C-alpha positions as CSV (number, residue, x, y, z in Angstrom):
1,M,-9.4,118.1,-106.0
2,S,-6.3,115.9,-106.2
3,S,-2.8,117.3,-106.3
4,T,-2.3,116.1,-109.8
5,W,-5.4,117.9,-111.2
6,A,-4.4,121.0,-109.1
7,G,-1.0,121.0,-110.8
8,L,-2.5,120.5,-114.3
9,G,-4.9,123.4,-113.6
10,Q,-2.0,125.7,-112.6
11,I,-0.1,124.8,-115.8
12,G,-3.3,125.4,-117.9
13,L,-3.9,128.8,-116.3
14,L,-0.2,129.7,-116.8
15,L,-0.3,128.9,-120.5
16,V,-3.5,130.8,-121.0
17,A,-2.1,133.9,-119.3
18,L,1.1,133.7,-121.4
19,A,-0.9,133.3,-124.6
20,M,-3.0,136.4,-123.7
21,V,0.1,138.7,-123.2
22,Y,2.3,137.1,-126.0
23,K,1.1,139.3,-128.9
24,P,0.3,142.6,-127.2
25,L,3.5,142.7,-125.0
26,G,5.8,141.5,-127.8
27,D,4.4,144.1,-130.2
28,Y,4.7,146.8,-127.6
29,M,8.3,146.0,-126.9
30,A,9.1,146.0,-130.6
31,R,7.5,149.5,-130.8
32,V,9.5,150.7,-127.8
33,F,12.8,149.8,-129.3
34,T,12.1,151.0,-132.9
35,T,10.2,154.3,-132.4
36,A,12.0,157.6,-133.0
37,K,9.8,159.4,-130.4
38,H,10.9,160.0,-126.8
39,W,8.8,160.6,-123.8
40,R,9.2,163.8,-121.9
41,V,10.6,162.0,-118.9
42,E,13.1,160.2,-121.1
43,R,14.3,163.5,-122.6
44,A,14.8,164.9,-119.1
45,I,17.0,161.9,-118.3
46,Y,19.0,162.3,-121.5
47,K,19.5,165.9,-120.7
48,F,20.6,165.1,-117.1
49,V,23.2,162.5,-118.2
50,R,24.2,164.5,-121.3
51,V,23.3,161.9,-123.8
52,N,22.2,162.7,-127.4
53,P,19.3,160.3,-128.0
54,E,19.5,160.8,-131.8
55,S,23.0,159.5,-132.1
56,E,23.8,155.8,-132.5
57,Q,26.8,153.8,-131.5
58,R,29.1,151.3,-133.2
59,W,29.0,147.8,-131.8
60,T,32.4,148.3,-130.0
61,T,31.1,151.5,-128.2
62,Y,27.9,149.7,-127.4
63,G,29.8,146.7,-126.0
64,Y,32.2,148.9,-123.9
65,G,29.1,150.7,-122.5
66,V,27.5,147.4,-121.4
67,I,30.7,146.3,-119.7
68,G,31.4,149.7,-118.1
69,F,27.7,150.0,-116.9
70,S,27.9,146.5,-115.3
71,L,31.2,147.2,-113.6
72,A,29.9,150.4,-112.2
73,G,27.0,148.4,-110.7
74,V,29.3,145.9,-109.2
75,L,31.4,148.6,-107.5
76,L,28.4,150.5,-106.2
77,L,26.8,147.4,-104.8
78,Y,30.0,146.3,-103.2
79,V,30.5,149.6,-101.5
80,I,26.9,149.6,-100.2
81,Q,27.4,146.2,-98.6
82,R,30.8,147.2,-97.0
83,I,29.4,150.3,-95.3
84,Q,26.2,148.7,-94.2
85,Q,26.8,149.4,-90.5
86,W,26.7,153.1,-91.2
87,L,23.5,153.0,-93.3
88,P,20.0,153.7,-91.9
89,F,17.8,150.7,-91.1
90,A,20.9,148.4,-90.8
91,F,19.3,147.1,-87.5
92,G,22.6,146.3,-85.9
93,H,24.1,144.3,-88.8
94,S,27.8,144.8,-89.5
95,A,29.4,145.2,-92.8
96,V,29.2,142.2,-95.2
97,V,32.6,140.5,-95.3
98,P,34.6,141.3,-98.4
99,S,34.5,137.9,-100.1
100,M,30.7,137.6,-99.7
101,A,30.1,141.3,-100.7
102,F,32.2,140.7,-103.9
103,N,30.4,137.4,-104.7
104,T,27.0,139.1,-104.2
105,S,27.9,142.1,-106.3
106,I,29.2,140.1,-109.2
107,S,26.2,137.8,-109.0
108,F,23.5,140.5,-109.0
109,A,25.2,142.7,-111.6
110,T,25.3,139.7,-114.0
111,N,21.7,138.7,-113.2
112,T,23.0,135.4,-111.8
113,N,21.8,136.2,-108.3
114,W,23.7,133.5,-106.5
115,Q,22.5,134.0,-102.9
116,S,25.5,132.9,-100.8
117,Y,24.2,134.7,-97.6
118,I,21.3,134.4,-95.2
119,P,19.4,137.7,-95.5
120,E,17.9,137.5,-92.0
121,T,21.3,137.3,-90.3
122,V,23.5,139.3,-92.8
123,L,21.5,142.2,-94.2
124,G,19.3,145.0,-92.9
125,S,16.7,146.6,-95.0
126,T,18.7,149.4,-96.8
127,V,21.1,147.1,-98.7
128,P,18.3,144.9,-100.2
129,M,16.2,147.9,-101.2
130,L,18.9,150.4,-102.2
131,G,21.4,147.9,-103.7
132,L,19.9,144.6,-104.6
133,T,16.6,145.9,-105.9
134,V,18.4,148.4,-108.1
135,Q,20.3,145.6,-109.7
136,N,17.1,143.6,-110.0
137,F,16.0,146.3,-112.4
138,L,19.3,147.3,-114.1
139,S,20.9,143.9,-114.6
140,A,17.7,142.7,-116.2
141,A,17.6,145.9,-118.4
142,V,21.2,145.2,-119.6
143,G,20.2,141.6,-120.6
144,I,17.2,142.9,-122.5
145,V,19.1,145.6,-124.4
146,V,21.8,143.1,-125.3
147,A,19.1,140.9,-126.8
148,I,17.7,143.9,-128.7
149,A,21.2,144.7,-130.0
150,L,21.6,141.1,-131.2
151,I,18.4,141.4,-133.1
152,R,19.5,144.7,-134.7
153,G,22.8,143.0,-135.6
154,V,20.8,140.5,-137.6
155,I,18.6,142.9,-139.5
156,R,21.2,145.8,-140.0
157,S,23.5,144.3,-142.6
158,Q,24.5,147.7,-144.2
159,T,25.7,149.5,-141.1
160,D,27.9,149.0,-138.1
161,R,25.5,150.9,-135.8
162,L,23.6,149.0,-133.2
163,G,21.6,151.9,-131.6
164,N,22.3,153.9,-128.4
165,L,22.9,151.9,-125.2
166,W,21.7,154.6,-122.9
167,V,18.5,155.2,-124.8
168,D,17.8,151.5,-124.8
169,I,18.3,151.2,-121.1
170,V,16.1,154.2,-120.3
171,R,13.4,152.9,-122.6
172,T,13.6,149.5,-121.0
173,R,13.1,151.1,-117.6
174,S,10.5,153.7,-118.5
175,G,8.5,151.9,-121.2
176,S,8.4,148.1,-121.7
177,C,9.5,146.4,-118.6
178,C,8.7,148.4,-115.5
179,R,4.9,148.7,-115.7
180,C,3.9,145.2,-114.7
181,P,6.1,144.9,-111.6
182,S,5.2,148.5,-110.7
183,C,1.5,147.8,-110.9
184,S,1.8,144.7,-108.8
185,R,4.1,146.4,-106.3
186,S,2.5,149.8,-105.9
187,C,-0.2,148.7,-103.5
188,S,2.3,147.2,-101.1
189,S,5.3,149.4,-101.3
190,V,4.3,152.0,-98.8
191,S,3.1,149.5,-96.2
192,A,6.1,147.3,-96.8
193,W,8.5,150.2,-96.1
194,C,6.6,151.0,-92.9
195,R,6.9,147.3,-91.9
196,A,10.6,147.3,-92.6
197,C,11.2,150.2,-90.3
198,T,9.0,149.0,-87.4
199,P,10.4,146.7,-84.7
200,V,8.4,143.5,-84.2
201,P,8.9,141.4,-81.0
202,R,9.9,137.9,-81.6
203,S,7.6,135.1,-80.4
204,P,9.2,132.7,-77.9
205,A,7.7,129.9,-80.1
206,W,9.9,130.9,-83.0
207,T,13.2,131.5,-81.5
208,A,15.0,131.3,-78.1
209,S,16.5,134.7,-78.6
210,S,14.9,137.8,-77.1
211,T,16.5,140.2,-79.6
212,P,13.8,142.3,-81.3
213,S,13.3,141.4,-85.0
214,R,12.2,143.5,-87.9
215,S,9.6,142.7,-90.5
216,R,10.7,142.7,-94.1
217,P,9.5,144.5,-97.2
218,A,8.9,141.3,-99.1
219,P,5.8,142.4,-101.0
220,A,7.7,145.5,-102.4
221,R,10.6,143.4,-103.8
222,S,9.0,140.2,-104.9
223,P,7.4,141.4,-108.2
224,S,10.6,143.1,-109.4
225,R,12.6,140.0,-108.6
226,R,10.2,137.7,-110.3
227,W,9.8,139.4,-113.7
228,A,13.6,139.9,-113.9
229,N,14.3,136.2,-113.0
230,N,16.1,137.3,-109.9
231,G,16.9,135.8,-106.5
232,G,18.1,137.7,-103.5
233,G,14.9,137.7,-101.5
234,I,14.2,139.2,-98.1
235,F,14.1,135.7,-96.7
236,N,16.6,132.9,-97.2
237,A,13.8,130.7,-98.4
238,N,12.8,133.3,-101.0
239,S,9.5,132.3,-102.6
240,S,9.2,129.2,-100.4
241,H,8.5,131.5,-97.5
242,P,4.8,132.0,-96.7
243,F,5.3,135.7,-96.0
244,E,6.5,136.2,-99.6
245,N,4.5,133.6,-101.5
246,P,1.6,132.8,-99.2
247,N,-0.7,130.7,-101.4
248,S,-1.2,129.0,-104.8
249,W,-2.4,132.1,-106.5
250,S,0.6,134.1,-105.6
251,N,2.8,131.2,-106.7
252,L,1.0,131.2,-110.1
253,I,1.5,135.0,-110.5
254,E,5.2,134.7,-109.7
255,I,5.7,132.0,-112.3
256,F,3.8,134.1,-114.8
257,L,6.0,137.2,-114.1
258,I,9.1,135.0,-114.5
259,L,8.0,133.8,-118.0
260,M,6.2,136.8,-119.3
261,I,9.0,138.9,-120.8
262,P,11.2,136.0,-122.1
263,V,8.1,134.5,-123.9
264,A,7.1,137.9,-125.4
265,L,10.6,138.7,-126.6
266,T,10.3,135.9,-129.2
267,R,7.3,137.9,-130.6
268,T,9.5,141.0,-130.5
269,L,12.2,139.2,-132.5
270,G,9.7,138.2,-135.2
271,V,8.2,141.7,-135.4
272,M,11.6,143.4,-135.6
273,V,13.1,141.1,-138.2
274,G,9.8,141.2,-140.2
275,K,9.4,137.4,-140.1
276,K,7.1,136.3,-137.3
277,K,7.7,132.6,-138.0
278,Q,11.3,133.0,-136.7
279,G,9.8,134.1,-133.4
280,Y,7.4,131.1,-133.4
281,I,10.3,128.8,-134.0
282,L,12.3,130.2,-131.1
283,L,9.2,130.0,-128.9
284,S,8.7,126.4,-129.9
285,V,12.3,125.5,-128.9
286,M,11.8,127.2,-125.5
287,A,8.5,125.4,-125.0
288,V,10.1,122.0,-125.7
289,L,12.9,122.6,-123.2
290,W,10.5,123.9,-120.6
291,G,8.1,121.0,-121.1
292,A,11.0,118.5,-120.8
293,M,12.3,120.0,-117.6
294,L,8.7,120.2,-116.2
295,T,8.2,116.5,-116.9
296,V,11.4,115.6,-115.1
297,V,10.7,117.8,-112.1
298,W,7.1,116.6,-111.9
299,W,8.2,113.0,-112.0
300,G,10.9,113.7,-109.4
301,R,8.4,115.3,-107.0
302,G,6.0,112.4,-107.4
303,A,8.6,109.7,-106.9
304,P,8.9,108.0,-103.5
305,G,10.6,110.4,-101.2
306,G,9.9,113.4,-103.4
307,Q,7.2,114.7,-101.1
308,G,6.6,114.3,-97.4
309,G,5.1,115.8,-94.3
310,A,7.3,118.0,-92.1
311,V,11.0,117.6,-91.5
312,G,13.0,119.5,-88.9
313,R,16.7,120.1,-89.2
314,W,19.3,122.5,-87.8
315,W,20.2,125.5,-89.9
316,H,23.7,127.1,-90.0
317,G,24.9,130.1,-91.9
318,G,25.4,133.8,-91.8
319,Q,29.0,134.8,-92.7
320,G,30.4,131.6,-91.3
321,D,28.7,131.7,-87.8
322,P,26.0,129.2,-86.9
323,V,22.6,130.5,-86.2
324,R,22.1,128.8,-82.8
325,D,18.9,127.7,-81.2
326,Q,16.9,128.1,-84.4
327,R,15.0,125.2,-85.8
328,V,14.0,125.1,-89.5
329,L,10.7,123.5,-90.2
330,V,10.3,122.4,-93.8
331,V,6.6,121.9,-94.7
332,R,6.1,120.3,-98.0
333,S,2.9,120.3,-100.1
334,T,0.6,118.3,-98.0
335,P,-3.1,119.0,-97.8
336,P,-3.9,122.0,-95.4
337,H,-6.0,119.9,-93.1
338,R,-3.1,117.4,-92.6
339,R,-0.4,120.0,-92.3
340,P,1.2,120.3,-88.8
341,R,0.3,123.5,-87.0
342,V,3.2,126.0,-86.5
343,P,2.8,128.8,-84.0
344,S,2.3,132.2,-85.7
345,M,2.5,130.7,-89.2
346,P,-0.6,130.8,-91.4
347,R,-1.7,127.6,-93.1
348,T,-1.3,127.8,-96.8
349,T,-2.6,126.0,-99.8
350,A,0.1,124.9,-102.3
351,F,0.3,123.2,-105.6
352,P,2.5,120.1,-105.9
353,G,6.2,120.8,-105.6
354,S,5.9,123.9,-103.5
355,V,7.9,124.0,-100.2
356,V,7.3,126.4,-97.3
357,V,10.2,127.1,-94.9
358,A,9.9,128.8,-91.6
359,R,12.1,129.3,-88.6
360,C,10.7,128.2,-85.3
């Protein structure tokens, strides 16, 4: 199969998968945010944090809550990074420098996820799992509840109440948005944690350093990052790394997780306002923008110089210090039988446009 047909097949499968979840997931999220019932676990959380789930908040209180919740996330993540050297599983990494810690905290709390650091040289395993993964969930939850509050503002013309922020956040986490990443992550979480805590000797073919390395819990974090449109992966290459995104099927699943909730939210809008055509109009606008950008990227990747074989270059980074004696090999989407052999690196099958990065 040619690369063009492989790419078209991936797009076709993606559109079919999104069409299959559009109505059930959109309707389910609408029920989650409109029902008056509360699950037992939700009531236990409300009791623990002393929140009355039956009370609603004015838009000003709701807005202050969103800002305060986000600021608390920024502060907590900043502190975790600054005390990294005292945390378990830091693996000898020192505290993240203040400017980088502040940048990362703001980035993840606002769901921007600008990754200005190299995870392999800056972070251990505790900060990504205890700090970054938490924000992968919570910052995405804040974005969803703000969208729901906007919908309520449209349909509630006779009141200044927008709902209860804490109820909406808890429902986002317990009901609508945690099941898919939890299902895709549950099989790999335990093994990933064990791998994160186990020393793995480095191969001389990969680096000149004899310092022991640690494997990373990439399978446990990748699903939660993808559905929440987050960066901040275990590896600096993120989903271009074969250990996080090993083949074309995992690539397709990750793209599906990225688009699943945004697409379904247009259906939620239509259901909540009582006019499903409004959801279809918004979905059409999203589709046009996505199709236009896909066309530009496809053309760019197919243009001369857009794809190639393997290119080596020196990589520098990690809190301002160069990573010496480490070669970065960039393997673009060439057929597997023509791809250069890299020691200890599995051969992968990729759709057009995918890039695999490995240190050697």
